[in-house]
N, C-alpha and C positions, 0 to 999 in steps of 0.2 A: 565628323559632324555629320548626320543625314539631314537633310531636310525639306521639310512636306511642299508639295506640291502648290499649297495656298500660301505658303510662306515664302517660296522662291517665285509665284506671282507677284503679290505685293512689295517685293525688293526690286523686280523688275520693271514694276510700276512708279516706284520711286525714284529710280534713275531715269524715268523716260521711255520704258520699252515696253512692250505687250508680252507676254507669253506668246501668242501668234508669230508677231512680226519674229521675234528672238529663234523662233525655231524653223522660219521658214527658210528653203532652199533662197539662192538667189536668185532663181529664176522666177520667183512669185512675192517678192519683196516690194511691198506699197508705201509704205511709211519710211520717209527719207531721216538719217540720220546725223548730224553735222557734228556730233561730238562738242566736247568743252573747248578747244580751242578757239574759233571763233569769237566764242563770250571773253576769252581771254584777250584776244585781241582789240576786240569794243570796250574793255574796260581799262586797256592801257592810251587808248586815243586821249588828246588835249581835248579840253570840253569846245563844243562846236556841236552846229544843226545836224550835220553827218551822224557825230555820236550819239545824239539824243533820238535820231532817226532809226537808227539800229538797236538801242536799247530798245525800242518800241517792238522790235520783230522777235525778241527773245523766246516770245511762246509758238514762234513758226505761225502757222505752217508753214514746214521746209517742202517745195517740191524740185523734180529733176527739171533740170535747163540746158537747151545747148549752150549756153553761154559760157558753162562749167564744163572743163576736156579734161579727162583724167590723163594726166602727161604720165606713160607708161603705167598707165594705171593710179595707184595711190603710193608713189614712188618715196615721198618722206618716211615711210614707217615699214613698209611692206616692199621685197624683193620686185625690183621693177620687171614690167613684162611678165609676170608668174599670174598664173589664175586664180590666185589668193589676191594680189594685187588691183587686178582688172574689179573682180567681185565688191571690194571694197571702195575701187571709185563710182561704182554704180551705187552701193550702198549710201554714199555719199552726194548723191544727186547731180553725178556728172551723167549729160547726156550724150555726151561724145567721150567714144574710149580710143587710144592710140596703140595700135600696134607697129614699131620700127620694126620692119620687113627686110630680111637677109635670107642666104642661102646656104644649104651645108655642101656638105662633098658630092652628094648625090642631087645638087640641084634642087632642093624641096624646100620650098618657102618656112621660114622661123620668124619669130617674135625676139629681136634681141635689139638692142639699140645699135651695137656694131657688129660688123663681121667679126672683130678680131676683139672681143671684148669678156671670152669664156674665162679667161684667169681670173679676174674682177668681177664677174657677175654671175659663176656658178662654181660648184666643187669642184670642177677637171681634175686641179692637181692634187687633190684628196684621192683619185681615181686612176686605175689602169689606163683610163684614156689619155691620161698626162704623156705619157709616151708618144704620141700622136699631135700633139703641139707643134706651131712651127717655129717657137722658140722655148725650150725649155727653162724649167726654173733656174735661176743662176742667182745664190744668196749674196747678202750684201758684203761688199769688199772694206772691210774696216781701215784695212790699209791705205788702198786709193781713193775710199770714199766714192766709192761706186754703187748707186741703191741696186736694191734687188729686183731682178727682172722676168719675166714670163710672155708670151705672146702664143696663146689658145684662141684659134678659129672655128667658126661654125664651119668653113671649108674644110678644114683638118679630119673632119669625121661626119659620120653619113647620119642620116635622120635617126634611125633607131638608135645609133650610140648619144646623141645628141640627149634622146627622151628618156635617157639614163640617169641625167644630171639634175641636179638640184640646183636652184638659184637661189642666191646671198644677195645681200646688200651689195653695189656696185662701191669696191675697197679696195685697196691692198696696204701692205704694209712694207715701204722702202728700205727700212731697216732689218728686214725680215733675215735669218739665218736656215730657216726652214718652210719648205711649200706651206706648213700647215699656219706658220706666221705668217707669212706671206699673202694667205685671205683673208687676215684679221684688215684693223685701220679703218673699220666702222666709224664716218663721223659722231662725235658726240654728242650731236643734236639729232641724230639718228638711232634705231635701235636694229639689234639682232633676235629680237622676242619672236619675229614670224621667219626667220632663217632656220629653222629646225628641218632635223632630218625625217620629216612629214609632211613640211610644207615646200614653199618655192616649187610649184610646180610649172615645170616648163611648158609655152604650148607653140603647137607649129600655126604657120599663118589660120590655113584651116579652121582648126580646133579654137583659135581666137574669133573669126566669125563666127562658127558655131553657137561660142559662150553670149558674144552680145547681141546675137539675135534673140537667144534665151532672156538675157538682160536688159534686153528692149532699148539698147543704146544704138546710138547711129556710131559710125564707127571713120578712123582717120589712120590709114596705114602710110607711113613713110619710106619709101622705099630706098634704101641706105646703101652710101657707096659701098662698092665692094673693096676690101682688102687684097683681093688677090687682082691678076692682071686681067680686064677683059678684051672678047672672048675666053671664058674659064672652060675649058673643055669645050668647044662649040657653043656655050651660053653666051647668046649677043647681050647687051645692055639694053638691046630693045626687046630681047626675047624675054629679060626678064621684068622690063616695065610692063611688057603684056600678061604674062604671067601673073602679076599681084591680080590685074582685073582680073582677066578669066576666073579666078577663084570666087569671086564675088558673084560674077554674073553666074558660076555652076552652083553656086548655094542659092540663086534667083534672089540675090538683094539688090534692092531698087538703088539705081545711082544717085537718088536724092539723099539716099543715107550715107554716103560715102564719101568724103574729102581728101582724095589722093596726094599725096605731101611728096615732094623734092626737092632738097637743098641744089638740085642740078636741073638748069635750066630748060636743058634737054630732054629730061623726063617729062615736064609738064608737059613741052611742047608735044613731044610723043603723043600723050593723053588726050590733048586738044585736037591733034590730026586728027590719030584712028581712032579712038573711044570717046566721041564729041560728047554724048550721053555724062560719061564720067570726066571728063576733063573740063564742064562747064563749072565745076566748084572745084577743079585742082588748086593746090596752095601753092606758092612758090613762097618758100622758105628763105626768107634773107641771112645769109649767114655772115654778116657785118660782124667783125671782131670789135672794132672802136668805131667812134664816131666820126672818123675822117672815112669809114669805109661804106657808108650811109648814100645810095644813090641820089640824086638830084632830081628835081622834078621832070626833066625830061628824059632820063633811063624810066621812071615810073610809069609816064607816059607811054612810053616805048612798050612796056609790059603789057598795059590796057589791050593795046591797039594789037598787039599778038594772040588777043585773046583771052588773055590771063583775068581775071576777075577779083580775084583774092591773094594779098601778102599775108609774107608770117615774119615781120621782124621781131629782134629781142627787145625786152620792155624797155632797155632804156633808148633805144631810138625815137619811141614813142615821148618819153618825158622828159621836161625843162623846168626849170626854177626861175619865179620871178617874185623880188621882194620876198625869199623865203617860202614862196608857195609853190605847189607842183603844179604845175603846165602842161601843155599841148604841146609838143614840139613841133619843128621847122618841117622833119620828117613827116609827120603826123599829118599835117594842115597840107602837105604837097600830095599825100597819097590819096586824101579824099579831095583835091582838087583832079587830081587825074583819074579819079574814078572808080578807085580801088576801094574793095570792103577789106578790114585788116581783123586781124589773129594775132594775138602775141605770149610770148613765153618767156620764162616761165615761172609764175608766183609760187610761194613755199621752196625755194629751193637756195636759199641765201643764209641758211642757217638763223644767228641770233644776228638781228638787225641791228639793235641798238649797239653791239661792239664792233659787229663786222662795217657797218655802215653801208648795208645791203649788197658791198660786194661789184661783181663784174655785170650783174642784173640790174644795176641801179647808176651805174659809173656816171652817167650824164646828171644825176641829181644826190651823188652821194652825200655833199655839202648839208643837204636840208633834210638827211635823216637822221633820225636821233632815237627812234622808240620802236618797241614792237609793232604797236598799233598803226603805223604809220604804212604797213603795208596796206588796209584798207583806206586810207586818204590814196594811196597810189591809185587802190582798184577803182576807185570813184572817178578820177580823173579820165583814166582810161574808158571808164563806161562812159562819161556826161561828157568830157570836152573832146575826148577821142574817137567817141564813138567805135571802139571795138565791136567787132561781132561776138567775139568769145576770146577767152585765154586758159591755156595751158596752167596747170596747175598742178605741183603734188602732194595735194592735199585738198583737194577737190571740196572737201568743207566748207572751208573758208568762202570759198568762190559760191556756193549753192547759199551760205546763211546769206551774203548781197544779196545777191541774184533775187532770191525771194522777197527779201524784202525789200527792194526796191525796184519791184516789177521789171527785171531782164527776163526775157524769152530765152 
């Protein structure tokens, strides 16, 4: 069926788009689009002044804000760390977007969540490059009940080979009998709709910098721990940390637009000492897996004394419950007392909240999580009571809606 340009324009206007914005390249997007999810979450909230306030903002306008950080782009729906995922995050108002940084066999920096995740985040097992993987695909052994396995690293292949791959949703099928089956397993609250043969465009770190400059967003690269022993063919951890910063300097990116991150305290220390302009807003990621692992006040003060200004713990570290309500945690209060700014991770990464009760990210408050709308209740406590400066999200549109409505910068 053919549709006239006039009818197309009317159809687009009916869903809140304009022909010009729909046709624009990512570099020229000016109207931020949050999609239907925030409206669904607001509608699911219990009646409260917060719900009424958020409902009052239903017509926008929505704006880009540094409070909204694209976690691996928009990874709830798009293959993480791909061009398409990054563009979606920017279109949804993320003012900062993340490239997790690792390196290839020829020591070139690329965007991947882990050096050894190509078997779950790309199509490598369906290509001749599967022969180069550190651990080849091994099918599920039903007799011994041993899951299917594989391990493919960026350091197994060159940059040129890396660029031939396509990104897919991060998943695998442990019951797989074939490599093709192994590459399945996408969670039922995600989608493979954007994982086709012409999408999932992988990116080098340098390419991500150029894209982020065009999109007009700030950047938060995370230096990932290597799966190989360091030094790797003479490539030291210090050289790795320096190379990441050097690529921003080469692209003439102002240090104020970069928030380098690491779970390794020594990386952060390196940037503070050797690249102080970038180190000034380096982010120390807290890798605590459970509440008992969280640092106390004395430890947080020691971070500040070392020149660290921003810490980034998981959401559960910052939330507690009192009388059935979400409140700021002791860790959150200690971090503020230590003079530290806080970023947290990751919203929209827990699937269906009502059935799973929030899972790992909400382990401190799972007993008071009961519905999807509780995501926005948690976000409000993090913004107002904890006072976070930003939050990573797999679907930045949710944070953008909240931030635009509540005046978050």
